[in-house]
HTML snippet that shows the backbone in 3Dmol.js (N, CA, C, O; Angstrom):
<script src="https://3Dmol.org/build/3Dmol-min.js"></script>
<div id="view" style="width:600px;height:400px;position:relative"></div>
<script>
const pdb = `
ATOM      1  N   MET A   1      11.337  15.186  14.219  1.00  0.00           N
ATOM      2  CA  MET A   1      10.308  15.611  13.290  1.00  0.00           C
ATOM      3  C   MET A   1       9.245  14.510  13.217  1.00  0.00           C
ATOM      4  O   MET A   1       9.530  13.329  13.417  1.00  0.00           O
ATOM      5  N   ARG A   2       8.021  14.933  12.928  1.00  0.00           N
ATOM      6  CA  ARG A   2       6.901  14.004  12.847  1.00  0.00           C
ATOM      7  C   ARG A   2       6.231  14.121  11.471  1.00  0.00           C
ATOM      8  O   ARG A   2       6.439  15.089  10.740  1.00  0.00           O
ATOM      9  N   VAL A   3       5.426  13.114  11.146  1.00  0.00           N
ATOM     10  CA  VAL A   3       4.729  13.105   9.865  1.00  0.00           C
ATOM     11  C   VAL A   3       3.890  14.375   9.690  1.00  0.00           C
ATOM     12  O   VAL A   3       3.830  14.927   8.591  1.00  0.00           O
ATOM     13  N   SER A   4       3.251  14.837  10.748  1.00  0.00           N
ATOM     14  CA  SER A   4       2.401  16.028  10.654  1.00  0.00           C
ATOM     15  C   SER A   4       3.191  17.281  10.260  1.00  0.00           C
ATOM     16  O   SER A   4       2.601  18.267   9.818  1.00  0.00           O
ATOM     17  N   ASP A   5       4.517  17.251  10.416  1.00  0.00           N
ATOM     18  CA  ASP A   5       5.349  18.399  10.044  1.00  0.00           C
ATOM     19  C   ASP A   5       5.628  18.470   8.543  1.00  0.00           C
ATOM     20  O   ASP A   5       6.060  19.511   8.047  1.00  0.00           O
ATOM     21  N   LEU A   6       5.389  17.379   7.817  1.00  0.00           N
ATOM     22  CA  LEU A   6       5.670  17.370   6.381  1.00  0.00           C
ATOM     23  C   LEU A   6       4.659  18.214   5.617  1.00  0.00           C
ATOM     24  O   LEU A   6       3.503  18.348   6.017  1.00  0.00           O
ATOM     25  N   ARG A   7       5.122  18.773   4.514  1.00  0.00           N
ATOM     26  CA  ARG A   7       4.247  19.562   3.646  1.00  0.00           C
ATOM     27  C   ARG A   7       4.042  18.804   2.348  1.00  0.00           C
ATOM     28  O   ARG A   7       5.007  18.561   1.623  1.00  0.00           O
ATOM     29  N   PRO A   8       2.808  18.425   2.033  1.00  0.00           N
ATOM     30  CA  PRO A   8       2.547  17.738   0.775  1.00  0.00           C
ATOM     31  C   PRO A   8       2.969  18.598  -0.421  1.00  0.00           C
ATOM     32  O   PRO A   8       2.944  19.827  -0.358  1.00  0.00           O
ATOM     33  N   ALA A   9       3.351  17.937  -1.491  1.00  0.00           N
ATOM     34  CA  ALA A   9       3.759  18.634  -2.715  1.00  0.00           C
ATOM     35  C   ALA A   9       3.446  17.741  -3.908  1.00  0.00           C
ATOM     36  O   ALA A   9       3.276  16.531  -3.765  1.00  0.00           O
ATOM     37  N   ALA A  10       3.373  18.342  -5.061  1.00  0.00           N
ATOM     38  CA  ALA A  10       3.121  17.582  -6.283  1.00  0.00           C
ATOM     39  C   ALA A  10       4.317  16.692  -6.606  1.00  0.00           C
ATOM     40  O   ALA A  10       5.464  17.050  -6.341  1.00  0.00           O
ATOM     41  N   TYR A  11       4.031  15.538  -7.178  1.00  0.00           N
ATOM     42  CA  TYR A  11       5.096  14.635  -7.610  1.00  0.00           C
ATOM     43  C   TYR A  11       5.916  15.333  -8.688  1.00  0.00           C
ATOM     44  O   TYR A  11       5.316  15.968  -9.555  1.00  0.00           O
ATOM     45  N   PRO A  12       7.213  15.262  -8.696  1.00  0.00           N
ATOM     46  CA  PRO A  12       8.114  14.377  -7.987  1.00  0.00           C
ATOM     47  C   PRO A  12       8.699  14.978  -6.712  1.00  0.00           C
ATOM     48  O   PRO A  12       9.619  14.398  -6.134  1.00  0.00           O
ATOM     49  N   LYS A  13       8.197  16.108  -6.262  1.00  0.00           N
ATOM     50  CA  LYS A  13       8.729  16.747  -5.052  1.00  0.00           C
ATOM     51  C   LYS A  13       7.987  16.347  -3.788  1.00  0.00           C
ATOM     52  O   LYS A  13       8.274  16.873  -2.712  1.00  0.00           O
ATOM     53  N   SER A  14       7.035  15.422  -3.900  1.00  0.00           N
ATOM     54  CA  SER A  14       6.253  15.015  -2.724  1.00  0.00           C
ATOM     55  C   SER A  14       7.104  14.195  -1.762  1.00  0.00           C
ATOM     56  O   SER A  14       7.913  13.372  -2.191  1.00  0.00           O
ATOM     57  N   PRO A  15       6.924  14.419  -0.460  1.00  0.00           N
ATOM     58  CA  PRO A  15       7.666  13.647   0.536  1.00  0.00           C
ATOM     59  C   PRO A  15       7.305  12.158   0.454  1.00  0.00           C
ATOM     60  O   PRO A  15       6.140  11.804   0.271  1.00  0.00           O
ATOM     61  N   SER A  16       8.293  11.310   0.589  1.00  0.00           N
ATOM     62  CA  SER A  16       8.118   9.859   0.561  1.00  0.00           C
ATOM     63  C   SER A  16       8.410   9.315   1.947  1.00  0.00           C
ATOM     64  O   SER A  16       9.489   9.546   2.493  1.00  0.00           O
ATOM     65  N   VAL A  17       7.439   8.579   2.530  1.00  0.00           N
ATOM     66  CA  VAL A  17       7.553   8.060   3.892  1.00  0.00           C
ATOM     67  C   VAL A  17       7.350   6.546   3.872  1.00  0.00           C
ATOM     68  O   VAL A  17       6.458   6.035   3.195  1.00  0.00           O
ATOM     69  N   GLU A  18       8.200   5.830   4.633  1.00  0.00           N
ATOM     70  CA  GLU A  18       8.092   4.368   4.722  1.00  0.00           C
ATOM     71  C   GLU A  18       6.740   3.930   5.264  1.00  0.00           C
ATOM     72  O   GLU A  18       6.129   4.618   6.082  1.00  0.00           O
ATOM     73  N   LEU A  19       6.288   2.782   4.796  1.00  0.00           N
ATOM     74  CA  LEU A  19       5.100   2.134   5.339  1.00  0.00           C
ATOM     75  C   LEU A  19       5.533   0.920   6.159  1.00  0.00           C
ATOM     76  O   LEU A  19       6.578   0.333   5.881  1.00  0.00           O
ATOM     77  N   PRO A  20       4.749   0.536   7.163  1.00  0.00           N
ATOM     78  CA  PRO A  20       5.104  -0.648   7.950  1.00  0.00           C
ATOM     79  C   PRO A  20       4.777  -1.938   7.202  1.00  0.00           C
ATOM     80  O   PRO A  20       3.952  -1.942   6.289  1.00  0.00           O
ATOM     81  N   ASN A  21       5.423  -3.025   7.592  1.00  0.00           N
ATOM     82  CA  ASN A  21       5.116  -4.366   7.085  1.00  0.00           C
ATOM     83  C   ASN A  21       5.220  -4.504   5.575  1.00  0.00           C
ATOM     84  O   ASN A  21       4.497  -5.299   4.975  1.00  0.00           O
ATOM     85  N   SER A  22       6.114  -3.736   4.951  1.00  0.00           N
ATOM     86  CA  SER A  22       6.307  -3.812   3.503  1.00  0.00           C
ATOM     87  C   SER A  22       7.605  -3.102   3.155  1.00  0.00           C
ATOM     88  O   SER A  22       8.313  -2.604   4.030  1.00  0.00           O
ATOM     89  N   ASP A  23       7.904  -3.064   1.861  1.00  0.00           N
ATOM     90  CA  ASP A  23       9.048  -2.284   1.403  1.00  0.00           C
ATOM     91  C   ASP A  23       8.560  -1.067   0.613  1.00  0.00           C
ATOM     92  O   ASP A  23       9.315  -0.468  -0.153  1.00  0.00           O
ATOM     93  N   ALA A  24       7.300  -0.715   0.809  1.00  0.00           N
ATOM     94  CA  ALA A  24       6.675   0.388   0.082  1.00  0.00           C
ATOM     95  C   ALA A  24       6.814   1.715   0.836  1.00  0.00           C
ATOM     96  O   ALA A  24       7.132   1.754   2.025  1.00  0.00           O
ATOM     97  N   HIS A  25       6.566   2.779   0.108  1.00  0.00           N
ATOM     98  CA  HIS A  25       6.558   4.130   0.673  1.00  0.00           C
ATOM     99  C   HIS A  25       5.245   4.791   0.298  1.00  0.00           C
ATOM    100  O   HIS A  25       4.608   4.409  -0.684  1.00  0.00           O
ATOM    101  N   ARG A  26       4.841   5.777   1.076  1.00  0.00           N
ATOM    102  CA  ARG A  26       3.656   6.587   0.764  1.00  0.00           C
ATOM    103  C   ARG A  26       4.124   7.965   0.330  1.00  0.00           C
ATOM    104  O   ARG A  26       4.940   8.594   1.003  1.00  0.00           O
ATOM    105  N   LEU A  27       3.609   8.426  -0.792  1.00  0.00           N
ATOM    106  CA  LEU A  27       3.903   9.787  -1.260  1.00  0.00           C
ATOM    107  C   LEU A  27       2.816  10.713  -0.766  1.00  0.00           C
ATOM    108  O   LEU A  27       1.631  10.402  -0.881  1.00  0.00           O
ATOM    109  N   PHE A  28       3.207  11.846  -0.219  1.00  0.00           N
ATOM    110  CA  PHE A  28       2.244  12.838   0.245  1.00  0.00           C
ATOM    111  C   PHE A  28       2.100  13.922  -0.807  1.00  0.00           C
ATOM    112  O   PHE A  28       2.831  14.912  -0.807  1.00  0.00           O
ATOM    113  N   THR A  29       1.140  13.716  -1.707  1.00  0.00           N
ATOM    114  CA  THR A  29       0.893  14.702  -2.757  1.00  0.00           C
ATOM    115  C   THR A  29      -0.178  15.702  -2.355  1.00  0.00           C
ATOM    116  O   THR A  29      -0.339  16.743  -2.992  1.00  0.00           O
ATOM    117  N   ASN A  30      -0.914  15.378  -1.285  1.00  0.00           N
ATOM    118  CA  ASN A  30      -1.954  16.306  -0.802  1.00  0.00           C
ATOM    119  C   ASN A  30      -2.235  16.027   0.678  1.00  0.00           C
ATOM    120  O   ASN A  30      -1.724  15.061   1.244  1.00  0.00           O
ATOM    121  N   ASP A  31      -3.035  16.867   1.283  1.00  0.00           N
ATOM    122  CA  ASP A  31      -3.338  16.719   2.713  1.00  0.00           C
ATOM    123  C   ASP A  31      -4.123  15.444   3.009  1.00  0.00           C
ATOM    124  O   ASP A  31      -3.998  14.879   4.095  1.00  0.00           O
ATOM    125  N   PHE A  32      -4.932  14.986   2.049  1.00  0.00           N
ATOM    126  CA  PHE A  32      -5.685  13.750   2.258  1.00  0.00           C
ATOM    127  C   PHE A  32      -4.730  12.577   2.460  1.00  0.00           C
ATOM    128  O   PHE A  32      -4.939  11.762   3.359  1.00  0.00           O
ATOM    129  N   ASN A  33      -3.672  12.476   1.629  1.00  0.00           N
ATOM    130  CA  ASN A  33      -2.687  11.401   1.778  1.00  0.00           C
ATOM    131  C   ASN A  33      -2.054  11.429   3.165  1.00  0.00           C
ATOM    132  O   ASN A  33      -1.924  10.395   3.821  1.00  0.00           O
ATOM    133  N   LYS A  34      -1.664  12.619   3.603  1.00  0.00           N
ATOM    134  CA  LYS A  34      -1.016  12.762   4.902  1.00  0.00           C
ATOM    135  C   LYS A  34      -1.984  12.408   6.035  1.00  0.00           C
ATOM    136  O   LYS A  34      -1.616  11.680   6.958  1.00  0.00           O
ATOM    137  N   LYS A  35      -3.194  12.908   5.972  1.00  0.00           N
ATOM    138  CA  LYS A  35      -4.179  12.639   7.012  1.00  0.00           C
ATOM    139  C   LYS A  35      -4.504  11.148   7.083  1.00  0.00           C
ATOM    140  O   LYS A  35      -4.647  10.597   8.174  1.00  0.00           O
ATOM    141  N   SER A  36      -4.622  10.494   5.933  1.00  0.00           N
ATOM    142  CA  SER A  36      -4.910   9.062   5.898  1.00  0.00           C
ATOM    143  C   SER A  36      -3.779   8.254   6.532  1.00  0.00           C
ATOM    144  O   SER A  36      -4.024   7.291   7.260  1.00  0.00           O
ATOM    145  N   PHE A  37      -2.536   8.657   6.247  1.00  0.00           N
ATOM    146  CA  PHE A  37      -1.383   7.984   6.837  1.00  0.00           C
ATOM    147  C   PHE A  37      -1.405   8.125   8.352  1.00  0.00           C
ATOM    148  O   PHE A  37      -1.209   7.145   9.072  1.00  0.00           O
ATOM    149  N   ILE A  38      -1.641   9.332   8.835  1.00  0.00           N
ATOM    150  CA  ILE A  38      -1.666   9.588  10.276  1.00  0.00           C
ATOM    151  C   ILE A  38      -2.799   8.813  10.948  1.00  0.00           C
ATOM    152  O   ILE A  38      -2.612   8.270  12.036  1.00  0.00           O
ATOM    153  N   GLU A  39      -3.968   8.756  10.312  1.00  0.00           N
ATOM    154  CA  GLU A  39      -5.083   7.992  10.879  1.00  0.00           C
ATOM    155  C   GLU A  39      -4.748   6.500  10.967  1.00  0.00           C
ATOM    156  O   GLU A  39      -5.132   5.830  11.926  1.00  0.00           O
ATOM    157  N   ALA A  40      -4.037   5.987   9.972  1.00  0.00           N
ATOM    158  CA  ALA A  40      -3.722   4.559   9.931  1.00  0.00           C
ATOM    159  C   ALA A  40      -2.539   4.177  10.822  1.00  0.00           C
ATOM    160  O   ALA A  40      -2.533   3.101  11.419  1.00  0.00           O
ATOM    161  N   HIS A  41      -1.532   5.064  10.913  1.00  0.00           N
ATOM    162  CA  HIS A  41      -0.277   4.691  11.565  1.00  0.00           C
ATOM    163  C   HIS A  41       0.146   5.613  12.697  1.00  0.00           C
ATOM    164  O   HIS A  41       1.146   5.351  13.365  1.00  0.00           O
ATOM    165  N   GLY A  42      -0.596   6.682  12.920  1.00  0.00           N
ATOM    166  CA  GLY A  42      -0.254   7.639  13.960  1.00  0.00           C
ATOM    167  C   GLY A  42       0.705   8.713  13.440  1.00  0.00           C
ATOM    168  O   GLY A  42       1.255   8.606  12.344  1.00  0.00           O
ATOM    169  N   ASP A  43       0.882   9.720  14.239  1.00  0.00           N
ATOM    170  CA  ASP A  43       1.794  10.821  13.888  1.00  0.00           C
ATOM    171  C   ASP A  43       3.200  10.426  14.365  1.00  0.00           C
ATOM    172  O   ASP A  43       3.720  10.969  15.340  1.00  0.00           O
ATOM    173  N   VAL A  44       3.786   9.478  13.657  1.00  0.00           N
ATOM    174  CA  VAL A  44       5.056   8.882  14.063  1.00  0.00           C
ATOM    175  C   VAL A  44       6.239   9.805  13.777  1.00  0.00           C
ATOM    176  O   VAL A  44       6.174  10.690  12.924  1.00  0.00           O
ATOM    177  N   GLY A  45       7.313   9.572  14.514  1.00  0.00           N
ATOM    178  CA  GLY A  45       8.550  10.301  14.284  1.00  0.00           C
ATOM    179  C   GLY A  45       9.211   9.827  13.003  1.00  0.00           C
ATOM    180  O   GLY A  45       9.119   8.650  12.655  1.00  0.00           O
ATOM    181  N   ILE A  46       9.878  10.737  12.296  1.00  0.00           N
ATOM    182  CA  ILE A  46      10.529  10.415  11.025  1.00  0.00           C
ATOM    183  C   ILE A  46      11.953  10.963  11.016  1.00  0.00           C
ATOM    184  O   ILE A  46      12.266  11.938  11.701  1.00  0.00           O
ATOM    185  N   VAL A  47      12.803  10.318  10.231  1.00  0.00           N
ATOM    186  CA  VAL A  47      14.203  10.717  10.103  1.00  0.00           C
ATOM    187  C   VAL A  47      14.557  10.698   8.619  1.00  0.00           C
ATOM    188  O   VAL A  47      14.236   9.742   7.914  1.00  0.00           O
ATOM    189  N   TRP A  48      15.216  11.749   8.146  1.00  0.00           N
ATOM    190  CA  TRP A  48      15.572  11.855   6.730  1.00  0.00           C
ATOM    191  C   TRP A  48      16.716  10.904   6.380  1.00  0.00           C
ATOM    192  O   TRP A  48      17.738  10.880   7.065  1.00  0.00           O
ATOM    193  N   ASN A  49      16.543  10.122   5.316  1.00  0.00           N
ATOM    194  CA  ASN A  49      17.589   9.253   4.789  1.00  0.00           C
ATOM    195  C   ASN A  49      18.196   9.984   3.599  1.00  0.00           C
ATOM    196  O   ASN A  49      17.629   9.989   2.506  1.00  0.00           O
ATOM    197  N   ASN A  50      19.337  10.592   3.815  1.00  0.00           N
ATOM    198  CA  ASN A  50      19.952  11.426   2.780  1.00  0.00           C
ATOM    199  C   ASN A  50      20.466  10.611   1.601  1.00  0.00           C
ATOM    200  O   ASN A  50      20.511  11.122   0.481  1.00  0.00           O
ATOM    201  N   GLN A  51      20.854   9.362   1.821  1.00  0.00           N
ATOM    202  CA  GLN A  51      21.373   8.537   0.735  1.00  0.00           C
ATOM    203  C   GLN A  51      20.283   8.224  -0.288  1.00  0.00           C
ATOM    204  O   GLN A  51      20.511   8.333  -1.493  1.00  0.00           O
ATOM    205  N   TYR A  52      19.102   7.837   0.187  1.00  0.00           N
ATOM    206  CA  TYR A  52      18.019   7.424  -0.708  1.00  0.00           C
ATOM    207  C   TYR A  52      16.903   8.458  -0.850  1.00  0.00           C
ATOM    208  O   TYR A  52      15.959   8.249  -1.611  1.00  0.00           O
ATOM    209  N   LYS A  53      17.008   9.566  -0.124  1.00  0.00           N
ATOM    210  CA  LYS A  53      16.083  10.702  -0.259  1.00  0.00           C
ATOM    211  C   LYS A  53      14.627  10.352   0.067  1.00  0.00           C
ATOM    212  O   LYS A  53      13.721  10.591  -0.732  1.00  0.00           O
ATOM    213  N   TYR A  54      14.428   9.784   1.251  1.00  0.00           N
ATOM    214  CA  TYR A  54      13.069   9.537   1.733  1.00  0.00           C
ATOM    215  C   TYR A  54      13.071   9.615   3.258  1.00  0.00           C
ATOM    216  O   TYR A  54      14.129   9.661   3.884  1.00  0.00           O
ATOM    217  N   TRP A  55      11.882   9.629   3.844  1.00  0.00           N
ATOM    218  CA  TRP A  55      11.736   9.713   5.299  1.00  0.00           C
ATOM    219  C   TRP A  55      11.587   8.312   5.874  1.00  0.00           C
ATOM    220  O   TRP A  55      10.668   7.581   5.504  1.00  0.00           O
ATOM    221  N   GLU A  56      12.487   7.937   6.777  1.00  0.00           N
ATOM    222  CA  GLU A  56      12.408   6.665   7.483  1.00  0.00           C
ATOM    223  C   GLU A  56      11.563   6.835   8.739  1.00  0.00           C
ATOM    224  O   GLU A  56      11.500   7.916   9.324  1.00  0.00           O
ATOM    225  N   VAL A  57      10.916   5.744   9.140  1.00  0.00           N
ATOM    226  CA  VAL A  57      10.118   5.737  10.368  1.00  0.00           C
ATOM    227  C   VAL A  57      10.743   4.704  11.302  1.00  0.00           C
ATOM    228  O   VAL A  57      10.499   3.507  11.150  1.00  0.00           O
ATOM    229  N   PRO A  58      11.550   5.156  12.274  1.00  0.00           N
ATOM    230  CA  PRO A  58      12.201   4.207  13.185  1.00  0.00           C
ATOM    231  C   PRO A  58      11.227   3.240  13.862  1.00  0.00           C
ATOM    232  O   PRO A  58      11.588   2.094  14.133  1.00  0.00           O
ATOM    233  N   ALA A  59      10.011   3.680  14.136  1.00  0.00           N
ATOM    234  CA  ALA A  59       9.022   2.812  14.784  1.00  0.00           C
ATOM    235  C   ALA A  59       8.621   1.630  13.896  1.00  0.00           C
ATOM    236  O   ALA A  59       8.104   0.633  14.401  1.00  0.00           O
ATOM    237  N   PHE A  60       8.850   1.724  12.596  1.00  0.00           N
ATOM    238  CA  PHE A  60       8.485   0.655  11.666  1.00  0.00           C
ATOM    239  C   PHE A  60       9.665  -0.279  11.369  1.00  0.00           C
ATOM    240  O   PHE A  60       9.498  -1.232  10.608  1.00  0.00           O
ATOM    241  N   ALA A  61      10.827  -0.040  11.933  1.00  0.00           N
ATOM    242  CA  ALA A  61      12.042  -0.784  11.572  1.00  0.00           C
ATOM    243  C   ALA A  61      11.883  -2.300  11.755  1.00  0.00           C
ATOM    244  O   ALA A  61      12.262  -3.068  10.871  1.00  0.00           O
ATOM    245  N   LYS A  62      11.334  -2.731  12.876  1.00  0.00           N
ATOM    246  CA  LYS A  62      11.206  -4.173  13.128  1.00  0.00           C
ATOM    247  C   LYS A  62      10.236  -4.830  12.154  1.00  0.00           C
ATOM    248  O   LYS A  62      10.515  -5.916  11.645  1.00  0.00           O
ATOM    249  N   SER A  63       9.105  -4.190  11.889  1.00  0.00           N
ATOM    250  CA  SER A  63       8.126  -4.795  10.980  1.00  0.00           C
ATOM    251  C   SER A  63       8.646  -4.810   9.543  1.00  0.00           C
ATOM    252  O   SER A  63       8.357  -5.745   8.796  1.00  0.00           O
ATOM    253  N   ARG A  64       9.400  -3.801   9.151  1.00  0.00           N
ATOM    254  CA  ARG A  64       9.988  -3.777   7.808  1.00  0.00           C
ATOM    255  C   ARG A  64      11.076  -4.845   7.679  1.00  0.00           C
ATOM    256  O   ARG A  64      11.207  -5.479   6.631  1.00  0.00           O
ATOM    257  N   GLU A  65      11.856  -5.042   8.744  1.00  0.00           N
ATOM    258  CA  GLU A  65      12.888  -6.079   8.712  1.00  0.00           C
ATOM    259  C   GLU A  65      12.242  -7.465   8.623  1.00  0.00           C
ATOM    260  O   GLU A  65      12.704  -8.317   7.864  1.00  0.00           O
ATOM    261  N   ALA A  66      11.178  -7.691   9.397  1.00  0.00           N
ATOM    262  CA  ALA A  66      10.468  -8.975   9.346  1.00  0.00           C
ATOM    263  C   ALA A  66       9.901  -9.213   7.947  1.00  0.00           C
ATOM    264  O   ALA A  66       9.940 -10.336   7.444  1.00  0.00           O
ATOM    265  N   TYR A  67       9.378  -8.166   7.321  1.00  0.00           N
ATOM    266  CA  TYR A  67       8.871  -8.281   5.949  1.00  0.00           C
ATOM    267  C   TYR A  67      10.000  -8.677   5.005  1.00  0.00           C
ATOM    268  O   TYR A  67       9.821  -9.549   4.155  1.00  0.00           O
ATOM    269  N   GLY A  68      11.169  -8.036   5.150  1.00  0.00           N
ATOM    270  CA  GLY A  68      12.312  -8.346   4.293  1.00  0.00           C
ATOM    271  C   GLY A  68      12.761  -9.792   4.422  1.00  0.00           C
ATOM    272  O   GLY A  68      13.097 -10.431   3.425  1.00  0.00           O
ATOM    273  N   VAL A  69      12.768 -10.312   5.649  1.00  0.00           N
ATOM    274  CA  VAL A  69      13.137 -11.707   5.877  1.00  0.00           C
ATOM    275  C   VAL A  69      12.120 -12.634   5.207  1.00  0.00           C
ATOM    276  O   VAL A  69      12.499 -13.601   4.546  1.00  0.00           O
ATOM    277  N   ALA A  70      10.834 -12.339   5.379  1.00  0.00           N
ATOM    278  CA  ALA A  70       9.786 -13.161   4.767  1.00  0.00           C
ATOM    279  C   ALA A  70       9.855 -13.078   3.240  1.00  0.00           C
ATOM    280  O   ALA A  70       9.667 -14.085   2.558  1.00  0.00           O
ATOM    281  N   LYS A  71      10.119 -11.903   2.709  1.00  0.00           N
ATOM    282  CA  LYS A  71      10.219 -11.748   1.261  1.00  0.00           C
ATOM    283  C   LYS A  71      11.413 -12.536   0.720  1.00  0.00           C
ATOM    284  O   LYS A  71      11.312 -13.177  -0.326  1.00  0.00           O
ATOM    285  N   GLN A  72      12.542 -12.490   1.432  1.00  0.00           N
ATOM    286  CA  GLN A  72      13.712 -13.253   0.997  1.00  0.00           C
ATOM    287  C   GLN A  72      13.431 -14.754   1.038  1.00  0.00           C
ATOM    288  O   GLN A  72      13.856 -15.495   0.152  1.00  0.00           O
ATOM    289  N   ARG A  73      12.711 -15.197   2.075  1.00  0.00           N
ATOM    290  CA  ARG A  73      12.348 -16.614   2.172  1.00  0.00           C
ATOM    291  C   ARG A  73      11.483 -17.015   0.974  1.00  0.00           C
ATOM    292  O   ARG A  73      11.669 -18.092   0.408  1.00  0.00           O
ATOM    293  N   ALA A  74      10.544 -16.155   0.589  1.00  0.00           N
ATOM    294  CA  ALA A  74       9.700 -16.431  -0.572  1.00  0.00           C
ATOM    295  C   ALA A  74      10.524 -16.449  -1.857  1.00  0.00           C
ATOM    296  O   ALA A  74      10.306 -17.296  -2.724  1.00  0.00           O
ATOM    297  N   CYS A  75      11.463 -15.522  -1.979  1.00  0.00           N
ATOM    298  CA  CYS A  75      12.334 -15.498  -3.168  1.00  0.00           C
ATOM    299  C   CYS A  75      13.177 -16.767  -3.244  1.00  0.00           C
ATOM    300  O   CYS A  75      13.383 -17.316  -4.327  1.00  0.00           O
ATOM    301  N   ASN A  76      13.662 -17.231  -2.097  1.00  0.00           N
ATOM    302  CA  ASN A  76      14.454 -18.463  -2.079  1.00  0.00           C
ATOM    303  C   ASN A  76      13.619 -19.667  -2.503  1.00  0.00           C
ATOM    304  O   ASN A  76      14.125 -20.605  -3.119  1.00  0.00           O
ATOM    305  N   THR A  77      12.334 -19.624  -2.163  1.00  0.00           N
ATOM    306  CA  THR A  77      11.438 -20.725  -2.494  1.00  0.00           C
ATOM    307  C   THR A  77      10.931 -20.651  -3.929  1.00  0.00           C
ATOM    308  O   THR A  77      10.959 -21.643  -4.658  1.00  0.00           O
ATOM    309  N   TRP A  78      10.463 -19.461  -4.331  1.00  0.00           N
ATOM    310  CA  TRP A  78       9.749 -19.314  -5.601  1.00  0.00           C
ATOM    311  C   TRP A  78      10.528 -18.552  -6.666  1.00  0.00           C
ATOM    312  O   TRP A  78      10.094 -18.491  -7.816  1.00  0.00           O
ATOM    313  N   GLY A  79      11.656 -17.977  -6.311  1.00  0.00           N
ATOM    314  CA  GLY A  79      12.411 -17.149  -7.246  1.00  0.00           C
ATOM    315  C   GLY A  79      12.110 -15.687  -6.983  1.00  0.00           C
ATOM    316  O   GLY A  79      11.077 -15.339  -6.412  1.00  0.00           O
ATOM    317  N   CYS A  80      13.019 -14.852  -7.404  1.00  0.00           N
ATOM    318  CA  CYS A  80      12.891 -13.410  -7.153  1.00  0.00           C
ATOM    319  C   CYS A  80      12.033 -12.723  -8.202  1.00  0.00           C
ATOM    320  O   CYS A  80      11.761 -13.272  -9.269  1.00  0.00           O
ATOM    321  N   GLU A  81      11.614 -11.503  -7.868  1.00  0.00           N
ATOM    322  CA  GLU A  81      10.844 -10.679  -8.784  1.00  0.00           C
ATOM    323  C   GLU A  81      11.788 -10.055  -9.801  1.00  0.00           C
ATOM    324  O   GLU A  81      12.757  -9.399  -9.420  1.00  0.00           O
ATOM    325  N   TYR A  82      11.527 -10.244 -11.065  1.00  0.00           N
ATOM    326  CA  TYR A  82      12.300  -9.576 -12.104  1.00  0.00           C
ATOM    327  C   TYR A  82      11.500  -9.584 -13.401  1.00  0.00           C
ATOM    328  O   TYR A  82      10.576 -10.379 -13.577  1.00  0.00           O
ATOM    329  N   TRP A  83      11.866  -8.702 -14.282  1.00  0.00           N
ATOM    330  CA  TRP A  83      11.186  -8.584 -15.579  1.00  0.00           C
ATOM    331  C   TRP A  83      12.000  -9.300 -16.639  1.00  0.00           C
ATOM    332  O   TRP A  83      13.224  -9.176 -16.684  1.00  0.00           O
ATOM    333  N   ILE A  84      11.327 -10.040 -17.481  1.00  0.00           N
ATOM    334  CA  ILE A  84      11.990 -10.676 -18.620  1.00  0.00           C
ATOM    335  C   ILE A  84      11.596  -9.879 -19.853  1.00  0.00           C
ATOM    336  O   ILE A  84      10.410  -9.691 -20.126  1.00  0.00           O
ATOM    337  N   SER A  85      12.593  -9.411 -20.595  1.00  0.00           N
ATOM    338  CA  SER A  85      12.262  -8.656 -21.803  1.00  0.00           C
ATOM    339  C   SER A  85      12.524  -9.454 -23.045  1.00  0.00           C
ATOM    340  O   SER A  85      12.298  -8.965 -24.152  1.00  0.00           O
TER     341      SER A  85
END
`;
const viewer = $3Dmol.createViewer("view");
viewer.addModel(pdb, "pdb");
viewer.setStyle({}, {cartoon: {color: "spectrum"}});
viewer.zoomTo();
viewer.render();
</script>
């Protein structure tokens, strides 16, 4: 399956797709969101992650892993992200 096969929907039913070089996802709430993603990253192949209920992009795996390593290095240096109440 490819990104172009997804059907945008209103939140919270909108498809969630991984972004490269981050731990973020893009929600497709309309055709503009989907078209912008495809223009920026191509019509990449996607695979459903049933455990976490989002679409993974195997082509982004290496860049996401590199981001995770860099983020962990920053957390080790500066402390992790958390909220103090």
